[in-house]
N, C-alpha and C positions, 0 to 999 in steps of 0.2 A: 855919793854923787847927787846934786841937785839939778833938775832940768826945768827951765822956764817953759811954761805952756799958757801963753796969754796971761790971764790974770789969776792962774793958780800955778803952785809949784808942786811938782811931783818929787818925792824923795825916794831914790833908788839906793838900797843898801847892799852891802857885800854878802849878805848871807840871810837866809831865812830859816824857820824853824824845820829842821829835817826830822825832828821827833815826831812828826805826823806819820812818818812810816814806822811801822811796829814790827818788831822780830820776836819770835816765840820759840824756845828751845825745848826739845825732847831728847833725852839721852837715855840710852838702853845698853847696859853691859850684859854680854852673853858669855857664859862659860862653855867653851866648844867641847870640854870633857864631859860635863854633867847635863848640859843643856839648860841649867839655871838662868833666869833672866832677872836682872835687877834695874829698876827704873831710877835713875839718878836725878834727872830734871824732868818735871812733868809740865811742860809748856810754860816755862819761866821766861819772863821778859829779858831781853838783852839790849845793849845800847847802838843805835845807829850812829855812826860817826861820819865826819866831814868828807871822808873819801866816797860816800854813797852818792852825794851831790856832784862831786867831780867826776864820778864814772858816769853819771847821768848825762852831764854835758858833753862828755867825750863821746857817748854813744849817739847823742842827737847830731853832733858834727860829723860823725862817720869818719874819723881820723885814724882807722886801722885797729882801735881798740875793740875788744869784745867783752861780752857780759861776765858773769860770775864763772870762776874756773876752778879755784882752790879753796879748800877748808884747812886752815892752819891750826895747830895745837901747840901749847907752850907750857913752860914750867913756872911762868911768873917771876917775881923777884925771890931770891933765896940768899942763905947766910953762908958766908965764908967758903964759896965755891962748892957747897953741898946742897944739892937740890932737893934732898929729903927734909931740910930745915928751912921753913919759910915763916916770916911774921904774918903772911897772909892766913896761915892755918889757925891762928888764934884770933882772928878778926871776927866782928859780927857780920851778918850779911850786908848790912848797910856800909860798914866800913870797907868791905872787900869791894862792893859795888862802886865806891868812889875811886877805885883804881882804874875804872873805865871812865874815859872823858871823851867828849866829841872831837877834839882836835887831834887826837893820836892817829897815827898813820901805820903803826906795826904793833906786833906783839912785844911784850917785855922780853921774853926768851923763847922764841920759835924753835921748836925741835923737829917737827914733821909737818908735812902737808899732803893732802890727798885730793884727786880731782873730784868735782861734784857731780851729782846727777840732779836734775830738776824737772818739775811738772807744775803746770797751772792747776790751781784749785777752784772749785766752784763755791758758792756761799755756804755749802754745808761741808766744806773741805774734802770733797771728793775730786779725785784726779779728772781732769777734762782736757780736751784737746783744743777748747775754746781759749782765745787770749782773755785773762781776767786781771783782777787787781790783787790776786792773791798767788804767791809762788812758793812752792815746797822745795827746799834745798837739802840734799843729803849727801853723807860721806860715811865711809866705813874705815875704822883704824883697827888693824888685825893684830895677829900674834907675830908678825914680824917686827913690831914695835915692843921693845922691852925696856924695863928699868927707867921708866919716866914717871915723874910726878906731875900730873896735869893739873893745871890751875886756871887756864886762859884758853879762849879761841878767838879767832877772826876768820872772815870770808874774804877772798881776794879776787879781784877781776881786773879788767883794762888790759894792761900789758903783762900780767902775771904769768910766770912759769913755774916749773917745779922747784926753782932755786928759792930757798928760804928768803923771806924778806922782800920778794918781788912783787909788783902789782899795787893796785890801790885797795886798801882796806875798807870795807863798807859797814862793819859792825865789830863789836868787842864784848866779850863777856869774860869777868873774872869770877871764878866759882870755887867752891870748896875743892879740896885736893882729891884727886883719884890717882892712888897708887896703882899704876897701870903695868901689868905682868912683871912684878918685882920678884917674886919667888919662882914663878913657872909661867911659861909663855902659853896661856890657856884662855886668855879673855879676848873678846871682840868688842869694840865700843862702836855702836851705831847712833850717829848724831843727825838729828832733823831740825831744820829751822824752817818756820813758816813766816813769810814776809808778807804783810798786809799793807797795801798802799792806800 
């Protein structure tokens, strides 16, 4: 849209670069039987998608929407109805990253979601009660989830509920497969995302 303003014209676009918001993922698998911890992702960047700016607008308008509520996980695209077999698993990291794009509104194949916990962080990434431009979002996926091949996640807010696919998705990451509790239900996945505005 173009608005005349005396002898100058101001061009208003429908979208701006939402990638100025950055999200960084930390994943940790814990074996509840042995106590062993395995770091899967060590503060890797993920993609902020268009739902982020939509949610921000909704919150400014105060129309009944709320902030971030659920962390969703999924199995991505897989072959012939078999989630154990996916072309994603032979992709390079760059090819897999291309499965995330800014206009997407949901996971490819969401399987579970859990409520999130959140804290503000200071410039040294310590938890603080003050409002800052850094937010830490956390969720835990436990031994009640079995026989899934995790390849993607997204965080949902706005009008999100526990129903799969509901709400506005603000980010997405396609990642290397995590065969989660396939042989025995003994693993917990702790996921942490730091959003920097």
